[in-house]
C-alpha positions as CSV (number, residue, x, y, z in Angstrom):
1,M,0.0,0.0,0.1
2,L,1.2,3.5,-0.8
3,K,0.9,5.3,2.6
4,G,-0.5,8.7,3.1
5,N,-1.0,11.1,5.9
6,G,-4.6,10.8,6.2
7,G,-7.3,8.2,7.0
8,R,-9.1,8.5,3.9
9,E,-10.4,5.1,2.2
10,P,-7.5,3.4,0.1
11,R,-8.3,3.0,-3.5
12,S,-8.3,-0.5,-5.0
13,V,-5.9,-1.4,-7.9
14,L,-8.9,-2.8,-9.7
15,L,-11.9,-0.4,-10.5
16,S,-15.4,-1.7,-9.7
17,D,-17.2,-2.9,-12.8
18,S,-20.0,-0.5,-14.0
19,I,-22.9,-1.6,-16.0
20,V,-24.7,0.9,-18.2
21,R,-28.0,-0.1,-20.1
22,P,-28.4,2.8,-22.6
23,S,-32.0,3.6,-23.4
24,S,-33.4,5.8,-26.4
25,R,-34.4,8.4,-24.0
26,Q,-30.9,8.7,-22.6
27,L,-29.6,9.1,-26.1
28,V,-32.0,11.8,-27.0
29,M,-31.4,13.7,-23.8
30,F,-27.5,13.6,-24.4
31,A,-28.2,14.5,-28.1
32,G,-30.0,17.7,-26.9
33,V,-27.1,18.7,-24.3
34,T,-24.3,18.1,-26.8
35,R,-26.3,19.2,-30.0
36,D,-25.4,16.2,-31.7
37,F,-28.4,15.0,-33.8
38,Y,-27.0,12.4,-36.0
39,E,-29.8,10.2,-37.0
40,I,-28.0,6.9,-36.0
41,H,-28.2,7.9,-32.5
42,Y,-31.9,8.0,-32.1
43,D,-33.7,6.6,-35.7
44,A,-33.5,2.7,-35.8
45,D,-34.5,2.7,-39.5
46,Y,-32.0,5.3,-40.4
47,A,-29.3,3.4,-38.6
48,R,-30.2,0.2,-40.2
49,A,-30.4,1.9,-43.6
50,N,-26.8,3.1,-43.1
51,G,-25.5,-0.3,-42.3
52,F,-25.9,-0.4,-38.5
53,P,-27.9,-3.2,-36.6
54,G,-29.7,-0.6,-34.4
55,V,-29.5,2.7,-32.9
56,V,-25.9,3.6,-31.8
57,V,-24.6,5.0,-28.7
58,P,-22.5,7.9,-29.4
59,G,-18.8,7.5,-28.5
60,S,-18.8,10.8,-26.6
61,L,-21.5,9.4,-24.2
62,K,-19.2,6.1,-23.6
63,A,-16.4,8.5,-22.7
64,C,-18.6,10.3,-20.2
65,W,-19.5,7.0,-18.6
66,I,-15.9,6.1,-18.4
67,A,-15.0,9.4,-16.7
68,Q,-17.8,9.0,-14.2
69,V,-16.3,5.6,-13.3
70,I,-13.0,7.2,-12.9
71,Q,-14.5,9.9,-10.6
72,Q,-16.3,7.3,-8.5
73,W,-13.0,5.5,-8.0
74,G,-10.9,8.5,-7.3
75,G,-13.6,10.5,-5.1
76,F,-14.2,14.1,-4.8
77,Q,-10.5,15.0,-4.2
78,A,-9.1,13.2,-7.3
79,S,-8.6,15.3,-10.4
80,L,-8.9,13.6,-13.9
81,R,-5.7,15.1,-15.7
82,E,-6.1,13.4,-19.0
83,L,-8.3,10.8,-20.7
84,N,-7.8,9.3,-24.0
85,V,-10.7,6.9,-25.5
86,S,-10.5,4.8,-28.5
87,Y,-13.6,3.4,-30.0
88,R,-13.3,0.0,-31.7
89,G,-16.9,-1.2,-32.1
90,V,-20.4,-0.1,-32.0
91,D,-22.7,-0.2,-28.9
92,L,-26.3,-0.3,-29.3
93,V,-29.3,1.0,-27.2
94,N,-30.6,-1.5,-24.6
95,D,-27.4,-3.7,-24.6
96,E,-25.5,-3.6,-21.6
97,F,-22.2,-1.6,-21.7
98,T,-19.7,-2.8,-19.0
99,I,-16.8,-0.6,-17.9
100,T,-13.8,-2.3,-16.2
101,G,-10.5,-0.8,-15.2
102,K,-7.4,-1.1,-13.2
103,V,-4.3,0.9,-12.1
104,S,-1.6,0.3,-14.7
105,K,1.1,2.8,-13.1
106,I,1.6,5.2,-10.2
107,H,4.0,8.1,-10.2
108,L,4.8,10.3,-7.2
109,A,4.8,13.9,-8.0
110,R,7.0,16.4,-6.5
111,E,4.2,18.2,-4.4
112,G,3.5,14.7,-2.8
113,A,0.4,13.9,-4.9
114,R,0.1,10.6,-6.9
115,I,-0.4,10.5,-10.5
116,V,-2.1,7.3,-11.2
117,Q,-2.5,5.8,-14.8
118,L,-5.7,3.9,-15.3
119,A,-6.5,1.4,-18.2
120,L,-10.1,1.0,-18.7
121,T,-12.2,-1.2,-21.2
122,G,-15.9,-0.9,-22.3
123,R,-17.7,-4.0,-23.8
124,N,-21.0,-4.8,-24.9
125,S,-22.7,-8.4,-24.5
126,Q,-20.5,-9.5,-27.5
127,R,-17.1,-7.9,-27.3
128,V,-14.7,-5.1,-25.9
129,T,-15.7,-2.0,-28.2
130,T,-14.0,0.8,-26.3
131,F,-10.5,1.3,-24.8
132,A,-9.4,4.1,-22.5
133,E,-6.4,5.4,-20.6
134,A,-6.5,8.0,-17.9
135,S,-4.4,10.1,-15.8
136,V,-5.7,10.8,-12.3
137,V,-4.0,13.0,-9.5
138,L,-4.8,11.8,-6.0
139,P,-3.8,13.7,-3.0
140,E,-0.8,12.6,-0.8
141,D,-3.2,11.4,1.9
142,V,-5.1,8.8,-0.3
143,E,-3.8,5.6,-0.4
144,V,-3.6,3.0,-3.2
145,E,-3.8,-0.6,-2.4
146,L,-0.9,-2.4,-4.0
147,E,-1.2,-5.7,-2.5
148,N,-1.1,-8.4,-5.3
149,A,-0.8,-5.6,-7.8
150,D,0.9,-6.4,-11.2
151,L,2.5,-3.1,-11.7
152,P,5.5,-2.4,-13.9
């Protein structure tokens, strides 16, 4: 375990799995916020006419879910420094999207904070469709459980 000064809950090397089941309503609400009204994200007939099996979940919405998982893991005191997401497949409305992640590396910053690298994936019921890497800054008094960790 990396020791800190405080008694805050330690962070696990593995992030808790998060399962999302996107609905048509959720996609329409997201489209309204982002002003992304591309028809494949809400019109099943249009999506099928364009070679997709159904309504497609926007990649940017998947990135938001991944960021939310990271924030839940890190807590309110964590700061998401960088998030890179790569989309390798299509996710559809009403199909589960499961996000998993783990700590891949830890750096100690000069000011005592920890910079934690995370590797995450998103998968639907068939396969992994999304890969992400994140850099999160944790304060020095937040511990990271390293027992049985497979870190470089």
